[in-house]
Structure formats: C-alpha cells, structure tokens
BAMI-364865 format. One line per 3 residues: their letters; for each residue x, y, z of N, C-alpha, C, O. Coordinates in pm, whole numbers. Example, Ala and Ser with C-alpha at 12.3 -4.5 7.8 and 13.67 -1.06 7.14 Angstrom:
! BAMI-364865
AS) 1319 -569 780 1230 -450 780 1320 -330 780 1424 -332 846 ~ 1285 -225 708 1367 -106 714 1290 3 787 1341 114 804 .
***
This chain:
! BAMI-364865
MSE) 11814 8438 9368 11940 8416 9438 11939 8277 9499 11840 8239 9562 ~ 12045 8200 9484 12048 8062 9531 12064 8056 9682 12123 8146 9743 ~ 12013 7951 9741 12022 7932 9885 12165 7898 9924 12228 7814 9859 .
PSV) 12219 7963 10028 12357 7937 10067 12374 7796 10122 12280 7738 10176 ~ 12497 7741 10108 12524 7605 10156 12550 7604 10305 12537 7499 10368 ~ 12587 7718 10364 12607 7729 10508 12518 7841 10560 12489 7935 10486 .
PPL) 12475 7832 10685 12387 7936 10738 12460 8070 10751 12581 8073 10772 ~ 12386 8180 10738 12449 8311 10754 12490 8333 10898 12431 8277 10990 ~ 12592 8416 10918 12639 8446 11054 12568 8568 11112 12567 8586 11234 .
GTL) 12509 8650 11027 12447 8774 11073 12305 8755 11124 12256 8643 11138 ~ 12241 8869 11152 12109 8872 11213 12014 8956 11129 12051 9062 11079 ~ 11889 8908 11115 11783 8985 11052 11681 9023 11159 11649 8944 11248 .
VAL) 11630 9147 11150 11525 9193 11240 11414 9253 11155 11438 9344 11075 ~ 11292 9203 11172 11178 9249 11092 11065 9293 11184 11028 9220 11276 ~ 11010 9413 11158 10900 9467 11237 10779 9486 11148 10792 9523 11031 .
GGG) 10660 9461 11205 10537 9467 11125 10482 9605 11100 10371 9617 11048 ~ 10554 9711 11133 10508 9847 11110 10450 9909 11235 10460 9852 11344 ~ 10389 10027 11219 10335 10098 11333 10444 10173 11407 10548 10206 11350 .
DDD) 10421 10200 11533 10517 10271 11617 10642 10186 11634 10636 10075 11686 ~ 10756 10238 11589 10877 10156 11592 10981 10203 11693 11099 10171 11680 ~ 10939 10278 11795 11034 10321 11899 11099 10202 11968 11220 10202 11992 .
ALL) 11018 10100 11999 11072 9983 12068 11171 9908 11980 11270 9854 12029 ~ 11145 9905 11848 11237 9839 11756 11372 9911 11756 11477 9847 11761 ~ 11369 10043 11750 11494 10118 11746 11574 10096 11874 11696 10082 11870 .
ALL) 11505 10093 11988 11574 10066 12114 11636 9926 12113 11748 9906 12161 ~ 11563 9829 12060 11614 9693 12050 11738 9688 11962 11837 9623 11997 ~ 11733 9756 11848 11848 9755 11758 11971 9815 11824 12082 9765 11807 .
CDL) 11952 9923 11899 12065 9984 11970 12125 9885 12070 12247 9881 12087 ~ 12039 9806 12134 12088 9707 12231 12164 9594 12162 12256 9536 12220 ~ 12125 9561 12038 12189 9451 11966 12327 9490 11910 12409 9403 11884 .
LPG) 12351 9618 11893 12478 9663 11836 12593 9639 11934 12571 9636 12055 ~ 12715 9620 11883 12828 9594 11971 12867 9713 12058 12936 9695 12158 ~ 12824 9834 12023 12858 9952 12102 12794 10076 12044 12745 10073 11931 .
PDA) 12795 10187 12118 12728 10310 12073 12791 10375 11950 12727 10455 11883 ~ 12916 10340 11921 12984 10399 11805 12971 10313 11679 13025 10349 11575 ~ 12901 10201 11688 12883 10115 11571 12809 10192 11461 12713 10265 11489 .
SIL) 12852 10175 11339 12796 10250 11226 12660 10196 11184 12644 10075 11164 ~ 12562 10287 11172 12426 10254 11128 12400 10322 10995 12424 10441 10980 ~ 12350 10246 10898 12319 10298 10766 12169 10289 10743 12111 10181 10751 .
ILA) 12106 10403 10715 11963 10407 10690 11938 10410 10539 11996 10492 10468 ~ 11852 10320 10492 11811 10316 10351 11662 10345 10346 11581 10265 10393 ~ 11625 10460 10289 11487 10508 10293 11427 10522 10154 11334 10600 10135 .
MAA) 11479 10448 10056 11427 10463 9920 11282 10421 9905 11217 10459 9807 ~ 11230 10344 10000 11090 10303 9994 10995 10416 10031 10878 10414 9993 ~ 11043 10515 10105 10958 10623 10156 10930 10727 10049 11010 10748 9958 .
SDA) 10814 10793 10059 10778 10897 9963 10868 11018 9976 10896 11085 9876 ~ 10915 11049 10095 11013 11155 10119 11131 11092 10191 11136 11090 10314 ~ 11225 11041 10112 11334 10962 10169 11420 11043 10265 11458 10993 10371 .
TAT) 11451 11165 10230 11540 11246 10313 11477 11276 10448 11541 11261 10552 ~ 11351 11319 10448 11283 11350 10574 11269 11226 10660 11290 11231 10782 ~ 11233 11113 10598 11218 10989 10673 11350 10947 10736 11355 10912 10854 .
ANN) 11457 10949 10657 11589 10910 10708 11633 11004 10820 11690 10958 10920 ~ 11609 11134 10807 11647 11229 10911 11572 11202 11042 11630 11212 11150 ~ 11445 11167 11031 11367 11137 11152 11421 11014 11224 11432 11012 11346 .
YAK) 11455 10910 11147 11511 10790 11209 11649 10818 11268 11682 10770 11376 ~ 11730 10895 11196 11863 10927 11247 11854 11003 11379 11930 10977 11472 ~ 11760 11097 11386 11742 11175 11510 11701 11084 11625 11754 11095 11735 .
ALR) 11606 10992 11598 11560 10901 11702 11672 10810 11751 11685 10786 11871 ~ 11753 10761 11659 11863 10672 11697 11970 10746 11776 12027 10691 11870 ~ 11998 10869 11737 12097 10947 11813 12047 10976 11954 12125 10976 12049 .
ELG) 11917 10999 11968 11861 11024 12101 11870 10899 12189 11870 10909 12311 ~ 11877 10783 12126 11893 10657 12199 12039 10626 12230 12069 10524 12292 ~ 12129 10712 12187 12270 10695 12218 12357 10642 12107 12476 10618 12127 .
CAN) 12299 10622 11988 12378 10576 11873 12441 10697 11804 12371 10781 11747 ~ 12573 10706 11810 12641 10827 11765 12674 10829 11617 12697 10936 11561 ~ 12677 10713 11553 12731 10704 11417 12620 10658 11321 12615 10541 11284 .
VSH) 12533 10751 11283 12417 10720 11198 12426 10803 11070 12451 10923 11075 ~ 12406 10738 10955 12409 10812 10828 12304 10756 10733 12253 10645 10751 ~ 12272 10835 10631 12173 10798 10530 12242 10794 10395 12308 10890 10355 .
VKI) 12228 10683 10324 12275 10675 10186 12155 10690 10094 12062 10609 10097 ~ 12157 10793 10012 12047 10818 9920 12067 10732 9796 12170 10738 9729 ~ 11965 10650 9767 11966 10565 9648 11835 10586 9575 11728 10556 9629 .
DER) 11842 10636 9454 11721 10661 9375 11760 10670 9227 11867 10623 9188 ~ 11674 10731 9146 11700 10739 9002 11830 10813 8971 11897 10782 8872 ~ 11865 10908 9054 11984 10990 9028 12104 10949 9112 12215 10997 9088 .
HSA) 12084 10863 9208 12193 10824 9297 12206 10672 9295 12126 10601 9357 ~ 12306 10622 9225 12326 10478 9211 12369 10415 9343 12444 10473 9421 ~ 12318 10294 9367 12360 10219 9485 12509 10185 9480 12571 10163 9584 .
DKP) 12565 10181 9360 12703 10135 9343 12805 10248 9339 12918 10227 9296 ~ 12767 10367 9383 12867 10473 9398 12973 10428 9497 12939 10369 9600 ~ 13100 10454 9470 13206 10408 9561 13185 10451 9706 13213 10374 9798 .
ASL) 13135 10573 9727 13114 10621 9864 13005 10540 9934 13015 10513 10053 ~ 12901 10503 9859 12793 10425 9918 12841 10285 9955 12807 10235 10062 ~ 12918 10224 9868 12972 10091 9897 13068 10095 10016 13070 10003 10098 .
RRL) 13146 10202 10025 13238 10214 10139 13160 10225 10270 13196 10163 10370 ~ 13055 10305 10270 12977 10323 10392 12903 10193 10429 12885 10164 10548 ~ 12861 10117 10328 12799 9987 10356 12898 9895 10426 12862 9827 10523 .
REA) 13021 9891 10378 13121 9800 10436 13159 9841 10578 13203 9757 10657 ~ 13141 9967 10611 13171 10014 10746 13056 9989 10843 13076 9991 10964 ~ 12937 9966 10791 12817 9958 10874 12810 9827 10953 12856 9723 10907 .
RLV) 12753 9836 11072 12719 9717 11151 12569 9691 11148 12524 9580 11176 ~ 12492 9794 11113 12348 9782 11102 12302 9855 10977 12335 9972 10957 ~ 12226 9787 10893 12160 9848 10777 12010 9841 10802 11955 9733 10824 .
FFT) 11944 9958 10799 11803 9967 10835 11720 10015 10716 11744 10123 10663 ~ 11622 9933 10676 11529 9968 10569 11401 10024 10629 11338 9960 10714 ~ 11361 10143 10585 11238 10204 10635 11117 10147 10561 11131 10067 10468 .
GGD) 10998 10189 10603 10876 10149 10536 10848 10232 10412 10924 10323 10378 ~ 10738 10200 10346 10699 10268 10223 10656 10169 10117 10566 10088 10140 ~ 10719 10175 10001 10688 10088 9888 10805 9994 9867 10911 10035 9820 .
QEM) 10786 9865 9901 10897 9770 9892 10949 9752 9751 11065 9715 9732 ~ 10866 9776 9651 10913 9762 9514 11020 9865 9478 11101 9841 9389 ~ 11020 9978 9547 11126 10077 9523 11260 10026 9573 11365 10058 9517 .
ITE) 11257 9946 9679 11382 9889 9731 11443 9793 9628 11561 9802 9596 ~ 11361 9701 9579 11414 9604 9483 11449 9669 9350 11545 9629 9284 ~ 11373 9770 9310 11403 9837 9183 11543 9895 9183 11614 9888 9082 .
FLH) 11583 9953 9296 11713 10020 9300 11827 9930 9348 11943 9970 9339 ~ 11797 9809 9399 11903 9723 9450 11926 9596 9370 12038 9544 9368 ~ 11824 9544 9304 11844 9420 9228 11955 9438 9123 11959 9537 9051 .
GTE) 12043 9340 9118 12149 9342 9017 12266 9433 9050 12352 9455 8965 ~ 12271 9486 9172 12378 9581 9207 12488 9514 9288 12468 9411 9352 ~ 12605 9576 9284 12714 9535 9371 12677 9561 9517 12721 9487 9606 .
FLR) 12597 9665 9541 12553 9697 9676 12479 9579 9739 12507 9542 9853 ~ 12385 9520 9666 12311 9406 9719 12401 9284 9736 12389 9210 9833 ~ 12492 9264 9643 12584 9151 9657 12670 9168 9782 12696 9072 9854 .
ELT) 12715 9291 9808 12798 9317 9925 12716 9308 10054 12764 9257 10155 ~ 12593 9357 10050 12504 9344 10166 12483 9197 10201 12488 9159 10318 ~ 12461 9115 10101 12441 8972 10121 12567 8907 10177 12560 8823 10266 .
RLY) 12682 8947 10124 12809 8891 10172 12831 8924 10319 12868 8837 10398 ~ 12808 9049 10355 12827 9090 10493 12734 9013 10587 12775 8970 10695 ~ 12610 8995 10544 12512 8922 10625 12556 8777 10645 12535 8720 10753 .
HTE) 12615 8717 10544 12654 8577 10554 12786 8555 10627 12809 8446 10679 ~ 12872 8656 10632 13008 8633 10683 13043 8708 10810 13144 8677 10872 ~ 12963 8808 10851 12998 8890 10966 12902 8863 11082 12785 8897 11072 .
PEF) 12950 8803 11192 12861 8768 11303 12791 8886 11368 12682 8870 11422 ~ 12850 9005 11364 12791 9122 11430 12710 9208 11334 12665 9316 11372 ~ 12692 9162 11212 12622 9241 11112 12471 9220 11124 12424 9106 11135 .
IIA) 12395 9331 11121 12250 9326 11137 12184 9396 11019 12225 9505 10979 ~ 12081 9333 10964 11994 9396 10865 11855 9401 10925 11803 9298 10969 ~ 11795 9519 10928 11664 9535 10990 11573 9612 10896 11618 9688 10811 .
GTS) 11442 9589 10913 11344 9662 10832 11211 9668 10902 11175 9578 10978 ~ 11137 9776 10877 11003 9789 10930 10903 9799 10816 10931 9864 10715 ~ 10788 9735 10830 10682 9740 10729 10735 9691 10594 10778 9576 10584 .
AGA) 10735 9776 10492 10788 9736 10361 10932 9689 10372 10974 9598 10301 ~ 11008 9751 10462 11147 9712 10483 11163 9575 10543 11270 9515 10535 ~ 11056 9522 10604 11056 9385 10655 11015 9287 10546 11078 9182 10529 .
SVL) 10911 9321 10471 10858 9226 10372 10954 9204 10256 10943 9104 10186 ~ 11048 9296 10235 11141 9284 10123 11258 9190 10154 11331 9152 10062 ~ 11278 9153 10278 11397 9077 10315 11402 8935 10257 11509 8890 10218 .
PEH) 11287 8862 10250 11295 8724 10202 11319 8711 10052 11336 8810 9980 ~ 11319 8586 10008 11336 8553 9867 11219 8603 9783 11238 8650 9671 ~ 11098 8593 9838 10977 8643 9771 10910 8745 9862 10924 8739 9984 .
MLV) 10837 8839 9801 10765 8939 9881 10626 8962 9824 10605 8955 9703 ~ 10532 8989 9913 10397 9026 9874 10394 9175 9844 10444 9257 9922 ~ 10335 9211 9731 10331 9352 9695 10189 9403 9671 10169 9524 9660 .
AGY) 10090 9314 9662 9952 9359 9640 9855 9250 9683 9887 9131 9678 ~ 9737 9292 9724 9631 9200 9765 9551 9260 9877 9607 9305 9976 ~ 9418 9262 9863 9336 9331 9962 9198 9266 9974 9132 9236 9875 .
GWR) 9157 9245 10100 9020 9203 10128 8978 9074 10058 9059 8983 10041 ~ 8850 9069 10019 8795 8947 9960 8861 8913 9827 8864 8796 9787 ~ 8912 9014 9757 8976 8987 9627 9100 8900 9643 9139 8829 9550 .
ALR) 9163 8905 9761 9282 8825 9785 9252 8675 9786 9344 8594 9778 ~ 9124 8638 9797 9086 8497 9796 9037 8451 9660 8972 8347 9649 ~ 9068 8528 9557 9037 8489 9420 9165 8492 9336 9252 8577 9357 .
KGG) 9174 8399 9242 9296 8391 9161 9321 8524 9091 9231 8582 9030 ~ 9445 8570 9100 9481 8699 9044 9463 8813 9140 9493 8928 9107 ~ 9412 8784 9262 9384 8890 9358 9502 8932 9443 9489 9023 9525 .
IRT) 9616 8868 9424 9739 8910 9493 9852 8918 9390 9839 8870 9277 ~ 9961 8978 9431 10080 8980 9346 10203 8966 9434 10214 9032 9537 ~ 10294 8880 9392 10422 8865 9460 10534 8897 9363 10515 8897 9241 .
DHG) 10652 8923 9418 10768 8952 9335 10892 8904 9410 10882 8857 9523 ~ 11006 8916 9345 11132 8876 9409 11173 8980 9512 11175 9100 9483 ~ 11206 8932 9633 11259 9020 9736 11411 9027 9727 11469 9007 9620 .
LGL) 11474 9055 9840 11620 9069 9841 11691 8935 9854 11813 8928 9837 ~ 11618 8828 9882 11679 8695 9883 11760 8662 10006 11840 8568 10004 ~ 11743 8737 10115 11821 8714 10235 11765 8601 10321 11835 8547 10406 .
LPH) 11639 8566 10298 11572 8466 10380 11496 8371 10288 11383 8400 10250 ~ 11556 8259 10252 11491 8167 10159 11370 8096 10220 11366 8071 10341 ~ 11274 8065 10136 11158 7983 10173 11072 8044 10285 11013 7972 10365 .
VLI) 11067 8176 10288 10984 8248 10385 10915 8363 10313 10972 8426 10225 ~ 10791 8391 10353 10718 8511 10311 10682 8589 10436 10629 8531 10532 ~ 10709 8719 10438 10675 8805 10551 10569 8904 10506 10587 8973 10405 .
DQH) 10459 8912 10582 10358 9015 10557 10348 9102 10682 10359 9053 10794 ~ 10326 9232 10662 10330 9329 10770 10192 9393 10791 10102 9375 10708 ~ 10175 9468 10900 10044 9524 10936 9939 9413 10929 9826 9436 10886 .
FVE) 9976 9293 10971 9904 9173 10934 9765 9164 10997 9666 9140 10929 ~ 9760 9183 11127 9631 9175 11197 9547 9297 11167 9427 9286 11141 ~ 9609 9414 11172 9537 9540 11160 9471 9556 11023 9367 9622 11012 .
RGR) 9529 9499 10919 9475 9515 10784 9414 9386 10728 9387 9377 10608 ~ 9392 9287 10815 9324 9166 10773 9388 9096 10655 9322 9074 10553 ~ 9515 9060 10668 9591 9010 10553 9610 8858 10551 9693 8808 10476 .
FGR) 9535 8785 10634 9551 8639 10631 9522 8583 10493 9595 8497 10445 ~ 9416 8630 10428 9377 8577 10298 9486 8590 10194 9511 8497 10118 ~ 9550 8706 10190 9652 8724 10086 9778 8643 10116 9847 8599 10024 .
LAH) 9810 8624 10246 9926 8541 10278 9898 8395 10244 9984 8327 10189 ~ 9777 8346 10277 9741 8209 10243 9746 8187 10092 9795 8084 10046 ~ 9694 8284 10015 9697 8276 9868 9841 8270 9819 9874 8191 9730 .
ALL) 9927 8353 9876 10068 8354 9835 10134 8220 9863 10222 8178 9787 ~ 10094 8153 9969 10153 8024 10001 10105 7915 9905 10174 7814 9886 ~ 9988 7932 9845 9946 7839 9740 10035 7856 9617 10067 7758 9549 .
AHS) 10074 7980 9590 10160 8007 9474 10306 7973 9501 10379 7938 9408 ~ 10348 7982 9626 10487 7953 9665 10483 7848 9776 10507 7879 9893 ~ 10453 7727 9738 10423 7621 9835 10542 7582 9921 10524 7520 10026 .
QCL) 10664 7618 9879 10782 7584 9958 10804 7683 10072 10888 7659 10159 ~ 10728 7793 10074 10753 7900 10170 10672 7883 10299 10566 7821 10299 ~ 10725 7938 10406 10657 7951 10534 10611 8095 10547 10688 8187 10521 .
GLG) 10487 8116 10587 10433 8250 10599 10443 8304 10740 10408 8236 10836 ~ 10492 8429 10753 10501 8496 10882 10424 8627 10873 10464 8717 10800 ~ 10314 8637 10946 10234 8759 10947 10263 8838 11073 10234 8793 11184 .
LAE) 10321 8959 11056 10365 9039 11170 10263 9148 11201 10233 9232 11115 ~ 10210 9149 11322 10126 9259 11366 10210 9384 11386 10333 9375 11397 ~ 10146 9499 11392 10217 9623 11419 10275 9620 11560 10222 9556 11651 .
ETG) 10386 9693 11576 10462 9694 11702 10507 9555 11744 10529 9530 11863 ~ 10520 9465 11648 10558 9326 11675 10654 9280 11566 10638 9314 11449 ~ 10753 9203 11605 10849 9160 11505 10922 9034 11544 10888 8967 11642 .
III) 11023 9002 11465 11104 8882 11487 11252 8915 11472 11291 8999 11391 ~ 11332 8848 11552 11478 8851 11539 11519 8715 11487 11491 8613 11550 ~ 11585 8713 11372 11626 8586 11311 11778 8576 11319 11850 8655 11258 .
RRG) 11824 8479 11394 11968 8461 11413 12016 8343 11329 11959 8234 11332 ~ 12124 8369 11254 12188 8266 11171 12090 8198 11075 12108 8081 11040 ~ 11988 8271 11035 11896 8221 10935 11807 8108 10980 11736 8049 10898 .
QEA) 11809 8076 11109 11739 7955 11155 11634 7981 11262 11521 7934 11249 ~ 11669 8055 11366 11578 8070 11480 11517 8209 11481 11589 8309 11481 ~ 11384 8215 11481 11313 8343 11486 11252 8361 11623 11173 8278 11668 .
EVF) 11288 8470 11691 11234 8502 11822 11141 8621 11811 11176 8723 11751 ~ 11023 8610 11868 10922 8715 11861 10948 8820 11968 10987 8788 12081 ~ 10927 8948 11933 10931 9056 12031 10816 9152 12002 10758 9151 11894 .
GDG) 10784 9234 12101 10681 9335 12082 10552 9305 12154 10543 9209 12231 ~ 10451 9388 12127 10326 9384 12204 10216 9299 12141 10115 9273 12206 ~ 10233 9255 12017 10126 9185 11947 10158 9040 11918 10230 8974 11992 .
VVM) 10102 8993 11807 10108 8851 11772 10174 8833 11636 10151 8911 11544 ~ 10256 8731 11624 10306 8685 11495 10229 8559 11459 10227 8462 11535 ~ 10163 8561 11342 10092 8443 11294 10181 8367 11197 10225 8420 11096 .
VVD) 10206 8241 11229 10285 8154 11143 10188 8067 11064 10104 7998 11122 ~ 10198 8071 10931 10110 7994 10845 10196 7897 10764 10278 7939 10682 ~ 10178 7769 10788 10259 7663 10727 10172 7582 10632 10076 7517 10674 .
GQQ) 10205 7586 10503 10130 7510 10404 10201 7386 10356 10166 7331 10252 ~ 10302 7341 10430 10383 7228 10385 10302 7101 10368 10333 7018 10282 ~ 10197 7084 10451 10117 6961 10445 9980 6982 10380 9895 6894 10385 .
LHG) 9960 7099 10319 9826 7124 10264 9800 7038 10140 9892 6993 10072 ~ 9672 7018 10113 9632 6948 9992 9507 7017 9938 9450 7104 10004 ~ 9466 6979 9819 9349 7039 9757 9374 7177 9699 9280 7253 9677 .
NNL) 9500 7211 9675 9534 7342 9616 9479 7348 9473 9524 7275 9385 ~ 9382 7436 9452 9318 7443 9320 9372 7554 9231 9317 7581 9124 ~ 9480 7620 9274 9526 7739 9204 9560 7711 9058 9536 7796 8971 .
GRI) 9615 7595 9030 9653 7562 8894 9538 7515 8807 9558 7492 8687 ~ 9418 7501 8863 9306 7445 8787 9193 7546 8765 9095 7515 8696 ~ 9204 7664 8820 9095 7760 8811 9136 7879 8726 9254 7902 8701 .
GRG) 9036 7954 8682 9060 8073 8603 9069 8197 8689 9032 8197 8806 ~ 9120 8303 8628 9134 8430 8698 8999 8477 8752 8898 8474 8681 ~ 8998 8519 8877 8876 8567 8940 8797 8462 9014 8704 8494 9088 .
EPI) 8834 8334 8996 8764 8227 9067 8824 8210 9207 8941 8241 9228 ~ 8743 8161 9305 8790 8149 9443 8892 8037 9459 8881 7930 9398 ~ 8991 8063 9543 9096 7964 9570 9049 7868 9679 8960 7899 9758 .
AAQ) 9111 7750 9682 9078 7650 9783 9203 7571 9819 9289 7548 9735 ~ 9211 7530 9945 9315 7440 9994 9278 7398 10135 9203 7467 10203 ~ 9330 7285 10178 9300 7235 10311 9430 7204 10386 9535 7179 10327 .
DFR) 9417 7206 10518 9522 7163 10612 9639 7259 10622 9754 7217 10633 ~ 9611 7391 10619 9712 7485 10666 9735 7459 10815 9643 7422 10887 ~ 9857 7479 10859 9889 7472 11001 9923 7613 11048 10005 7681 10986 .
VHL) 9859 7657 11157 9873 7796 11202 9919 7799 11347 9867 7726 11431 ~ 10017 7886 11376 10060 7913 11513 10041 8061 11542 10056 8145 11454 ~ 10007 8093 11665 10006 8231 11713 10116 8244 11817 10112 8179 11921 .
LVS) 10215 8328 11788 10331 8342 11877 10338 8483 11932 10306 8580 11864 ~ 10381 8494 12058 10394 8623 12124 10538 8640 12173 10622 8551 12159 ~ 10564 8756 12229 10700 8794 12269 10769 8686 12351 10712 8633 12447 .
GQR) 10891 8653 12312 10971 8554 12382 10964 8415 12323 11052 8332 12349 ~ 10861 8387 12244 10851 8255 12182 10941 8247 12059 10970 8347 11994 ~ 10984 8126 12030 11081 8107 11923 11035 7999 11826 10967 7903 11864 .
LDL) 11074 8015 11702 11035 7923 11596 11160 7880 11519 11242 7964 11481 ~ 11176 7750 11498 11283 7699 11413 11235 7706 11269 11141 7636 11232 ~ 11296 7789 11188 11251 7810 11050 11281 7691 10961 11220 7677 10855 .
QTR) 11372 7605 11002 11404 7488 10921 11304 7375 10946 11251 7316 10852 ~ 11279 7345 11073 11184 7238 11106 11041 7288 11113 10947 7208 11111 ~ 11023 7421 11122 10892 7486 11132 10825 7452 11265 10702 7453 11274 .
RVI) 10901 7421 11366 10847 7386 11496 10871 7499 11597 10976 7563 11597 ~ 10770 7522 11681 10787 7615 11793 10879 7549 11894 10852 7437 11938 ~ 10986 7616 11931 11085 7554 12020 11075 7605 12162 11144 7556 12251 .
QEE) 10990 7701 12184 10962 7743 12322 10818 7794 12325 10787 7898 12267 ~ 10734 7722 12394 10594 7760 12401 10563 7824 12535 10622 7790 12638 ~ 10468 7918 12531 10427 7986 12654 10358 7886 12747 10272 7808 12705 .
E) 10399 7889 12872 10341 7796 12969 10224 7861 13042 10162 7799 13128 .
***
C-alpha cells in the first residue's frame, strides 16, 4: 500500500500484550462518548467468538454501551454488506491478539481494509487499536517468526506485509519478556527504511496523525533505529550464517515520553 501524501487524521493504539485492562480503560477514555460504536475483530484468536465476548464484556463493564463483534473467517467474508455497514458506524476498531497472519489472510485485498484505511485517514475521531498480534499487524511490514539465537542468523526470522496503516515502522510485541531484540534488529537489516518499536507487555503507544507516538503503561518501549547503521552483511552471507551490522541507535522510553516518527527524535525526555 502506498504512503499517503497527507498525514492521517485518526489515531492508532498498540499494546505489547499481557494484561490489557489498562488499555481498554484508555480506549474508553479516548472515545468521544459512552455510546460510540466499538467493533471487535478477533480473527487472530484460536476461539474468536469467546475472545470477542470476553472483550465486549470488559468494555461494557467500563461503561461502553455499543460494542459488537464482526466475525471474519473462511465462512464469513469481510465484505459482507452488514460488516461494511458496521465498520462505517464504528469509532473504534479493536484487533485482538493471536496469529497476526490470520488478520492479513482475511483482510488483504478486501473492501473492508480499504474502508478501514479510508476512515483512519479521513475521520479525526476514528481509532484503530490492537494488542499483541493486533498491534504488530498495523504497520506496513510485520514480524511473524523468529526466536532466540536463531534470530541472529540469516533465515532465522520471517516478515510479511501488514495492514499498511503505519509506513516505515515495525512493531514487535511481548518484546522484553520474550527476548525479541535480536529478531527486531534482524528485521531492520532486511527493511532498512523502517523504525523498530519493541513493546513490553502492559505497555503501548498512542500514535496521533501518523506522526507522534506517546508511550503509556507500566513497562518500556525500546526504539531501534537503523537509519545510520553500516556493515549490514545480510546481502553477502548464506542462510544460517550470523548477521552483522554496526551503529544501531536505541532509545528506552517510558510512560509519558513521546517520539516523532518522522524525525525519529524523542520530543519529551524524562527529567
């Protein structure tokens, strides 16, 4: 998907997984009112209906009265007229965790994704949020595989096309808890134009107008910038050989700190 010529008017919210009660409370606060329509998309989950029902119950307990689940899978097309109508009515679309490849499998090439993208770019009060897999799928590219020491050898990770809502960014989740720095660094060698954001559990970012990312939650967001790196050997080595590069730039950001995604500069540092 091509990069838009003007910044989007909507908001993205991404959480690194784990306990997401605080995220749900934050989303309720961001909505224009308690009657704003919330659409849950749980196709990434192994039991989509149960997962969506649990989130709907939690959101209703927080005071959100208008919550629904659109089932999208092998038997339920994303482009059903009723699903598209409910998308257009929504002020918040929430992607649950699970397997991010299931999200792209059922949304790539659909009118649903085109309409979701349009709403995000043109509606100032429109919010797209995701936790875990639902966060990593939001950018142009997404990490789908890579673990431990193998992530530091060529062929030890795999990336794919995400939903394209956030160009030139890679988001990895459960980042600190699962030791995923190696696979994010490897992905940045393969996608050198991207900025890497590693989200710890119970920690996330609010991205307004596609430019400013504000950290929230109890943990750390690791920003990995490879824009100035050199010595990238990925194109010169064979499968299974160790990767190398120098001069990554790394930031550790906590709640309240903000990052300009265009300049890659921290715009408010903790004093």
